[in-house]
C-alpha positions in Angstrom: 0.0 0.0 0.0 1.2 3.4 -0.7 2.2 5.5 2.2 0.1 8.7 1.8 1.5 10.1 5.1 5.2 10.1 3.9 6.9 13.4 3.6 9.4 13.8 0.8 13.0 14.2 1.9 13.4 17.6 0.4 10.0 19.0 1.0 9.6 22.3 3.0 7.7 20.4 5.7 10.8 17.8 6.1 13.3 21.0 6.0 11.3 22.5 8.8 10.9 19.5 11.0 14.8 18.9 10.5 15.5 22.3 11.5 13.2 22.1 14.8 14.9 18.9 15.5 18.4 20.4 15.1 17.6 23.4 17.3 16.0 21.4 19.8 19.0 19.0 20.0 21.3 22.0 20.4 19.3 23.0 23.8 21.0 21.3 26.8 18.5 19.4 29.3 16.2 21.6 31.1 17.9 21.4 34.3 21.3 22.1 32.6 19.5 25.1 30.9 18.2 26.5 34.2 21.9 26.3 35.6 23.4 28.1 32.7 20.7 30.8 32.9 21.5 31.3 36.6 25.1 32.0 35.8 24.2 34.4 32.9 21.8 36.4 34.9 24.5 36.9 37.6 27.0 38.0 35.1 24.8 39.9 33.1 23.2 41.8 36.1 26.6 43.0 37.1 27.3 44.3 33.4 23.7 46.2 33.5 24.3 47.6 36.6 27.6 48.9 35.6 25.9 50.7 32.7 23.2 51.9 35.1 20.3 50.1 33.1 17.0 51.5 34.7 13.3 52.4 33.9 10.8 54.6 35.5 8.6 52.8 37.7 5.2 52.7 36.4 3.5 51.8 39.7 1.7 54.9 41.5 3.1 56.0 44.8 2.2 54.1 47.9 1.9 50.6 46.0 3.8 48.0 47.7 7.1 47.2 46.2 7.4 50.6 44.3 10.9 51.7 44.1 11.8 54.6 46.7 13.1 57.1 44.1 10.5 56.1 41.3 13.3 54.5 39.3 14.0 50.8 38.9 17.7 49.9 38.4 19.2 46.6 37.5 20.8 45.2 40.9 24.1 43.6 40.3 24.3 40.0 41.9 28.0 39.8 40.5 29.2 41.2 43.8 30.0 40.4 47.5 26.6 41.4 48.4 24.9 39.4 45.6 26.9 36.3 46.6 25.9 36.7 50.2 22.3 37.0 49.2 22.5 33.8 46.7 24.1 31.7 49.6 21.8 32.9 52.5 18.6 32.2 50.4 19.6 29.0 48.2 17.7 26.6 50.4 14.5 28.9 51.0 14.3 29.5 47.4 13.8 26.0 46.7 11.6 25.2 49.7 9.3 28.2 49.2 9.1 27.8 45.4 5.2 27.9 45.2 4.5 24.8 42.7 6.8 22.5 44.5 4.6 21.7 47.7 1.2 21.9 45.7 2.4 19.5 43.2 3.9 16.9 45.6 0.6 17.1 47.8 -1.8 16.4 44.7 0.6 13.8 43.7 0.0 11.8 46.9 -3.7 11.3 46.0 -3.2 10.7 42.4 -0.6 8.0 43.1 -3.2 6.1 45.1 -5.7 6.4 42.6 -3.3 5.3 39.7 -1.4 2.4 41.6 -4.8 0.8 42.8 -5.7 0.5 39.2 -8.7 2.9 39.5 -7.5 5.3 36.8 -6.8 2.7 34.2 -9.9 0.9 34.8 -12.1 4.1 34.5 -10.4 4.9 31.3 -10.9 1.6 29.8 -14.6 1.6 31.0 -15.2 5.0 29.3 -13.7 4.0 26.2 -15.4 0.5 25.9 -18.8 1.7 26.9 -19.1 4.3 24.2 -21.3 3.6 21.1 -19.3 3.0 17.9 -20.3 6.2 16.6 -19.0 8.0 19.3 -15.6 6.1 19.7 -13.3 8.8 18.2 -15.0 11.5 20.3 -14.5 9.3 23.3 -11.0 8.5 22.8 -10.0 12.4 22.4 -12.2 13.2 25.5 -10.5 10.4 27.3 -7.2 11.5 26.3 -7.9 15.1 27.7 -9.2 13.7 31.0 -6.3 11.4 31.4 -4.1 14.2 31.9 -5.0 14.5 35.6 -3.0 11.4 36.1 0.3 12.3 34.7 1.6 9.9 32.0 -1.3 7.3 32.1 -2.7 8.5 28.8 0.6 8.0 26.9 1.3 4.4 28.5 -2.4 3.0 28.5 -4.7 5.0 26.3 -2.8 5.7 23.2 -1.7 2.1 22.5 -5.2 0.9 23.4 -6.8 3.5 20.9 -4.6 1.8 18.0 -5.7 -1.7 19.1 -9.5 -0.6 19.3 -9.5 1.1 15.8 -7.9 -2.0 14.4 -10.4 -4.5 15.9 -13.2 -2.3 14.5 -11.7 -2.5 11.0 -10.5 1.2 11.0 -7.1 2.2 10.6 -5.1 1.9 13.8 -3.0 4.8 13.4 -6.0 7.0 13.1 -7.1 5.8 16.6 -3.6 6.5 17.9 -3.8 10.1 16.3 -7.3 10.7 18.0 -5.9 9.5 21.6 -2.5 11.4 21.0 -4.5 14.7 20.1 -6.5 14.4 23.3 -3.5 13.4 25.7 -1.0 15.8 24.3 -2.7 18.6 22.1 -5.4 19.0 24.5 -2.9 18.8 27.5 -4.1 21.6 29.4 -7.9 21.3 28.9 -9.6 19.1 31.5 -13.1 19.0 33.6 -11.1 18.3 36.5 -8.3 20.2 38.2 -5.0 18.2 38.0 -1.3 18.5 38.9 -0.7 21.0 36.1 -3.0 23.5 37.7 -1.0 24.3 40.9 2.2 23.6 38.9 1.5 26.6 36.6 -0.3 28.7 38.9 2.5 28.8 41.4 4.9 30.0 38.6 2.4 32.7 37.5 1.9 33.7 41.1 6.0 34.5 41.5 6.0 36.0 38.1 3.0 38.3 39.0 4.6 39.3 42.2 7.3 41.0 40.5 4.9 43.9 39.7 2.5 43.4 42.7 4.1 41.6 45.7 0.6 40.8 47.2 -0.8 39.0 44.2 -2.0 35.5 44.6 -2.7 33.0 41.8 -4.7 29.8 42.7 -4.8 26.5 41.0 -8.6 27.0 40.1 -8.0 30.3 38.1 -8.4 28.7 34.7 -11.0 26.1 35.6 -14.0 27.6 33.6 -12.1 28.1 30.4 -10.2 24.9 30.5 -13.7 22.9 31.3 -15.4 24.2 28.1 -12.1 23.8 26.1 -12.3 20.0 27.0 -15.4 19.7 24.7 -14.3 22.0 22.0 -11.1 20.3 21.7 -12.8 16.9 21.6 -15.2 18.0 18.8 -12.2 19.5 16.9 -10.2 16.2 17.4 -12.9 14.3 16.4 -13.5 16.2 13.2 -10.0 16.2 12.3 -9.7 12.5 12.7 -12.8 11.4 10.7 -12.6 14.2 8.0 -8.9 14.6 7.4 -6.6 12.0 9.0 -8.5 8.8 8.5 -9.6 9.4 4.8 -5.8 10.4 4.1 -4.5 7.1 5.7 -6.8 5.0 3.7 -7.7 1.4 4.3 -5.6 -0.5 6.6 -3.9 -4.0 5.6 -2.4 -6.2 8.3 0.7 -6.9 6.3 1.7 -3.2 6.9 3.2 -3.8 10.1 3.0 -6.3 13.1 -0.8 -5.3 13.7 -1.2 -6.3 17.2 -4.6 -6.7 18.3 -4.3 -8.9 21.6 -6.0 -8.3 24.8 -7.2 -4.8 24.9 -7.8 -5.2 28.8 -11.7 -5.0 28.8 -13.0 -4.3 32.3 -13.9 -7.4 34.2 -16.7 -8.0 36.5 -14.7 -7.5 39.5 -13.2 -4.2 38.3 -16.6 -2.9 37.4 -17.8 -3.6 41.0 -14.9 -1.7 42.4 -15.5 1.1 39.9 -19.1 1.4 41.2 -17.9 1.5 44.7 -15.4 4.2 43.9 -18.0 6.1 42.0 -20.5 6.0 44.9 -17.6 7.3 47.3 -16.9 10.1 44.7 -20.4 11.1 44.9 -20.6 11.1 48.8 -17.3 13.1 48.9 -19.0 15.6 46.5 -22.0 16.0 48.6 -19.9 16.5 51.7 -17.9 19.1 50.3 -21.2 20.9 49.0 -22.4 21.2 52.4 -19.5 23.1 53.4 -20.1 25.8 50.5 -23.8 26.3 51.2 -24.3 30.2 51.5 -24.9 31.4 54.9 -23.6 28.2 56.1 -20.8 26.7 54.5 -17.8 26.8 57.0 -15.3 26.7 53.8 -16.8 30.0 52.3 -15.0 33.2 52.8 -15.5 34.0 56.4 -15.6 38.1 55.8 -17.8 38.0 52.6 -19.7 34.6 52.8 -18.7 34.2 49.2 -16.9 31.7 47.0 -14.1 34.2 46.0 -11.0 34.1 48.5 -12.6 31.3 50.4 -10.6 28.6 52.4 -12.1 26.2 49.9 -10.1 28.0 46.9 -6.9 28.6 48.8 -7.1 24.7 49.8 -8.1 23.4 46.5 -5.2 21.2 46.1 -6.2 19.3 49.4 -9.5 18.5 47.6 -7.7 17.3 44.6 -5.8 15.0 46.6 -8.7 13.5 48.7 -10.8 13.3 45.6 -8.2 11.1 44.0 -6.9 9.3 47.4 -10.3 8.1 49.0 -12.1 6.6 45.9 -8.7 5.1 44.8 -8.4 3.5 48.2 -12.0 2.3 47.9 -11.3 0.8 44.6 -8.2 -0.9 45.6 -9.8 -2.5 48.7 -12.7 -3.8 46.7 -10.4 -5.1 44.1 -7.7 -6.3 46.5 -4.9 -4.4 45.1 -4.7 -2.4 48.4 -5.1 -4.6 51.4 -3.5 -2.5 54.1 -2.1 0.8 55.0 1.4 -0.5 53.6 -0.2 -0.6 50.1 -1.3 3.0 50.6 2.1 4.1 51.7 3.7 2.4 49.0 1.5 4.1 46.3 2.3 7.5 47.7 5.9 6.8 47.8 5.9 5.5 44.3 4.1 8.7 42.9 6.7 10.9 44.7 9.6 8.8 43.5 8.3 9.4 40.0 8.8 13.1 40.6 12.7 12.9 41.3 13.4 14.7 38.1 10.9 17.2 38.6 12.3 18.0 42.2 15.8 18.5 40.7 14.4 20.6 38.0 12.5 22.8 40.6 15.6 23.4 42.5 17.4 25.0 39.6 14.1 26.7 38.3 13.5 28.3 41.7 17.0 29.7 41.9 16.6 31.1 38.4 13.3 32.7 39.3 14.7 34.4 42.4 17.9 35.5 40.7 15.8 37.1 37.9 13.6 38.7 40.7 16.4 40.0 42.6 18.3 41.5 39.7 15.1 43.6 38.6 15.7 42.2 35.0 12.1 40.9 34.8 10.8 44.3 35.8 13.1 46.3 33.6 12.3 44.0 30.5 8.5 44.1 31.4 8.5 47.9 31.5 10.3 48.3 28.1 8.2 45.6 26.6 4.9 47.2 27.7 6.0 50.5 26.5 6.6 48.9 23.3 3.4 47.4 23.2 1.6 50.7 24.0 3.5 52.5 21.2 2.3 49.8 18.5 -1.3 49.9 19.9 -2.2 46.3 19.0 -5.5 45.2 19.7 -6.1 42.6 22.6 -7.1 39.7 20.6 -4.1 40.0 18.2 -1.8 40.9 21.1 -2.7 37.4 22.9 -2.9 35.5 19.5 0.9 36.5 18.9 1.4 35.4 22.4 0.0 32.2 21.9 1.9 31.5 18.7 5.3 32.9 20.4 4.5 30.1 23.4 3.9 27.5 20.7 7.0 28.1 19.0 9.1 28.0 22.2 7.2 24.8 22.9 8.8 23.1 19.9 12.1 23.3 21.7 11.4 23.2 25.4 9.0 20.4 25.7 8.6 20.7 29.5 5.4 22.9 30.4 7.0 23.9 33.7 10.4 24.6 32.3 9.1 26.7 29.5 6.7 28.7 31.9 9.4 29.1 34.6 11.7 30.8 31.8 9.1 32.9 30.1 6.6 33.9 32.8 8.9 36.2 34.5 8.9 38.1 31.3 5.6 38.0 29.8 3.4 38.0 33.1 4.7 41.5 34.2 4.8 42.8 30.7 1.2 41.9 29.9 0.2 43.1 33.3 1.6 46.5 32.8 -0.5 47.0 29.5 -3.7 45.9 31.8 -4.2 42.1 31.7 -4.5 39.9 34.8 -2.2 37.0 35.3 -4.9 34.5 35.1 -5.9 35.4 31.6 -2.2 35.5 30.6 -1.8 32.0 32.2 -4.7 30.6 30.3 -3.5 31.9 26.8 0.0 30.4 27.6 -1.6 26.9 28.2 -3.0 27.1 24.7 0.4 27.7 23.1 1.9 25.1 25.3 -0.5 22.4 24.4 -1.0 22.7 20.5 2.6 22.1 19.3 3.1 19.1 21.8 2.1 17.0 18.6 4.6 18.0 16.3 8.0 18.4 18.2 10.4 15.6 18.6 11.4 17.3 21.9 8.1 16.3 23.7 9.2 13.5 26.1 6.9 10.8 25.1 7.4 11.3 21.4 9.5 8.4 21.2 7.0 6.1 22.8 4.4 7.3 20.3 6.9 6.4 17.3 7.4 2.9 18.9 3.6 2.4 19.1 3.1 3.7 15.7 5.7 1.6 14.3 4.0 -1.9 15.3 1.4 -0.9 12.4 3.6 0.8 10.0 7.1 -0.4 9.4 9.8 2.1 8.8 7.7 5.0 10.1 9.6 8.0 10.4 9.4 11.4 12.3 8.2 13.1 9.3 5.3 10.7 8.9 4.1 11.0 12.4 4.4 14.7 12.4 2.7 15.2 9.1 -0.2 13.0 10.5 -0.6 15.1 13.6 0.2 18.5 12.0 -3.6 19.2 11.1 -4.5 18.8 14.9 -1.9 21.5 15.8 -2.9 23.9 13.2 -6.6 23.4 13.9 -6.2 23.3 17.6 -4.2 26.5 17.5 -6.8 28.4 15.4 -10.0 27.1 17.0 -8.6 27.2 20.8 -7.4 30.6 20.1 -10.9 31.8 18.7 -12.6 30.4 21.6 -10.4 32.2 24.0 -10.9 35.6 22.2 -14.6 35.0 22.1 -14.6 33.9 26.0 -12.6 36.6 27.3 -13.1 39.4 25.1 -16.4 38.6 23.0 -18.5 37.5 26.2 -16.3 39.0 29.0 -16.4 35.9 30.9 -13.7 35.1 33.6 -11.5 32.2 32.8 -11.9 30.6 36.3 -13.5 31.2 39.6 -12.7 34.7 41.0 -10.3 35.3 38.1 -9.8 38.9 36.9 -9.6 39.7 33.2 -7.9 42.9 33.5 -5.5 44.3 36.0 -5.1 47.8 37.3 -2.3 49.0 39.6 
């Protein structure tokens, strides 16, 4: 059969992909990158301070954090005082880094749900219970939802989707593409708050405090927009799969590859019973939490205003993320026999934390970078100059954010880690866009679009090799160009469709991107 997805060796697409791969390979590991950036900031701050680089502080008098003389100077860290400050705060920079604690706490609950088997069984039950007409939509939707549980979508759902399409007489690579589009292209969308929400909000908060030291950003600030995005991306992914990708792939023949059908892991009666128990537990937990949020009675509402905004519930949302994974996960494991004692629960939590070892090392260096960037005042100086340029250009808000999304998507081609990319770019873009009047919550929502849509076409994405290996089981000698060409329609249409949704949601209807989230910022 002719391979209609193969890209010609000298085509513009191939040359572009080769360039991206070459540039990406030039970049060091994200941890090394942060260490290098730390050294560069120290040296650059000494040079900039020597030239007396400064800007007028745009914040009005009396605002916390405003420069005493009304001028923001770059502070040299390449000095005795700078070295003393770095040494004295090295540990506290790490331990006080906002995303660290929240991600660790959330992962304790996710670990129980994952290691008990609940998440895998729930995903399989969702896929296999869907009518055949809705199977494509269900795969994309399940891929998006799977992002609440770390790498589960990549490891379980994508191979399952390929086998499922094959068993239905459809092209297995189309099933792989649909699931991959949901898991990776819809990375930031979800109906549930997951570990990515506290991770990004903590970095956003640190960046926002460059301009406003009292500004706080909670994990829930993008929930409304990301929840509606789940359905939009699912619909777009379904349309692309059935109208573009599947017709292009054509009819599949088993001789094209190893074509594994195998056991697709259908949900057993015992698993169904345990899922029912976990579902009932989830509903009971939801009812219990709802009681604490009844107006005039709820003990977790804001004690001053009696409202939802600024409430202990929102401030402690990470605790509920942990509990809503941990308790149903334990009930499932207890009923199925995968968790028989407290030792099993402890082992599950320990395993989930051990999987974050690379992330913890990354956070150490990222925290130093963020602190050095703040101390040097580089972030504020760049933000003020960038904001002045944007004001002079007088670009419209929708076009400004679309350009921002494109920039984030381009950077994502070379820095695949969401947290690493945002830790580098947030200290620049968040203050800059705050100074032209936009709230950090909206800026973060726009970033999440750019960070998601190009995951599908970059070899720098950490699971790209795994996807290649699964795809090669169905089509021998499948190359990077073939896979990227297959996924490119998802990236392009997701970029356009999701950006339009953002513009309509924020600027058309004036809706908040999350509970209590502001759209505009005034100093």
